[in-house]
C-alpha atoms as one frame of an Amber mdcrd trajectory, in Angstrom:
protein
  75.231 -34.806  11.037  75.167 -31.663  13.526  74.786 -29.882  10.130  72.154
 -32.219   8.877  70.371 -31.601  12.233  70.211 -28.134  11.855  69.667 -28.018
   8.874  65.940 -29.878   8.773  65.962 -27.765  11.986  66.247 -24.756  10.071
  63.883 -25.697   7.340  60.792 -26.975  10.183  61.668 -23.373  11.265  61.009
 -21.541   8.418  57.803 -24.259   6.958  57.019 -23.559  10.848  56.993 -19.539
   9.789  55.526 -19.947   5.701  52.526 -21.713   7.982  52.093 -18.957  10.592
  52.738 -15.938   7.525  49.687 -17.957   5.927  47.490 -18.929   9.179  47.948
 -15.015   9.650  46.773 -13.645   6.215  44.246 -15.736   4.804  43.308 -14.835
   9.165  42.869 -11.567   7.921  42.404 -11.998   3.906  38.633 -13.484   5.627
  38.765 -10.933   8.462  39.275  -8.325   6.005  36.154  -9.643   3.160  33.841
 -10.394   6.981  34.072  -6.796   7.673  33.338  -5.711   3.843  30.819  -8.095
   3.762  29.252  -6.724   6.841  28.936  -3.336   5.326  27.709  -4.382   2.058
  24.900  -5.960   4.178  24.314  -2.588   6.363  24.289  -0.300   3.329  22.229
  -3.370   2.420  20.101  -3.168   5.227  20.391   1.400   5.264  19.316   1.327
   1.616  15.748  -1.338   2.183  15.693   0.841   5.428  14.753   3.090   3.049
  12.969   1.917   0.658  10.422   0.171   3.120  10.615   4.101   4.336   9.588
   5.412   0.685   7.289   3.023  -0.070   5.004   3.324   2.757   5.478   7.053
   2.391   4.334   6.818  -0.977   0.962   3.913   0.066  -0.070   6.527   2.275
  -0.286   9.726   0.448  -1.941   7.183  -2.365  -4.393   5.317  -0.150  -5.357
   9.276   1.674  -6.655  10.008  -1.710  -8.394   7.284  -2.814 -10.048   7.947
   0.911 -10.921  11.548  -0.146 -11.856  10.359  -3.676 -14.309   8.029  -1.753
 -15.372  10.775   0.901 -16.136  12.981  -2.460 -18.035  10.408  -3.603 -20.232
   9.702  -1.452 -20.840  12.742   0.272 -22.142  13.841  -4.410 -24.656  10.400
  -3.195 -25.664  11.575   0.063 -26.516  14.962  -1.874 -28.357  13.229  -4.961
 -29.697  11.139  -3.114 -31.000  13.968  -0.805 -32.467  15.655  -3.767 -33.709
  12.750  -4.806 -35.592  11.800  -2.348 -37.294  15.529  -2.994 -38.110  14.908
  -5.923 -39.656  12.125  -5.778 -41.586  14.128  -2.917 -42.939  16.615  -5.151
 -43.852  13.518  -8.043 -46.019  11.650  -5.466 -47.769  15.323  -4.476 -48.148
  15.889  -7.822 -48.627  12.936  -8.459 -52.039  12.677  -5.177 -53.225  16.339
  -6.882 -53.526  14.432 -10.313 -55.729  11.778  -8.886 -57.873  14.573  -6.913
 -58.142  16.044  -9.986 -59.138  13.097 -11.255 -61.619  11.904  -9.297 -63.722
  15.481  -9.185 -63.642  15.397 -13.175 -64.824  11.569 -13.193 -67.220  13.194
 -10.902 -68.368  15.825 -12.791 -68.117  13.451 -15.902 -70.838  11.438 -13.304
 -72.949  13.893 -12.659 -73.140  15.421 -16.304 -74.182  11.949 -17.453 -76.972
  11.555 -14.943 -78.679  15.720 -15.849 -78.549  13.834 -19.706 -80.565  10.734
 -18.521
């Protein structure tokens, strides 16, 4: 009976030790896995931040180029409008001069027709 009791006690100790060992190993494995996951997450986060910064810089550069192009286009249109306004003014002056000449010629024609009669 004593031997049997001792044997059960040894077996129980072995099981307890095994459980403890498995639990510690499982804990250590889980902890190690968690640390690896944290490292991967950190790397992904840093990579995401770097990609965001690169994308932001690229977008800012693209917008600056577009702004410069739009500014140049606007300035070109202003200059063009200014030239057109000057041309329109010259055209109106020539038109008025021609209208005046037509009136003068019509008056001369009327006078010549009166003289004929």
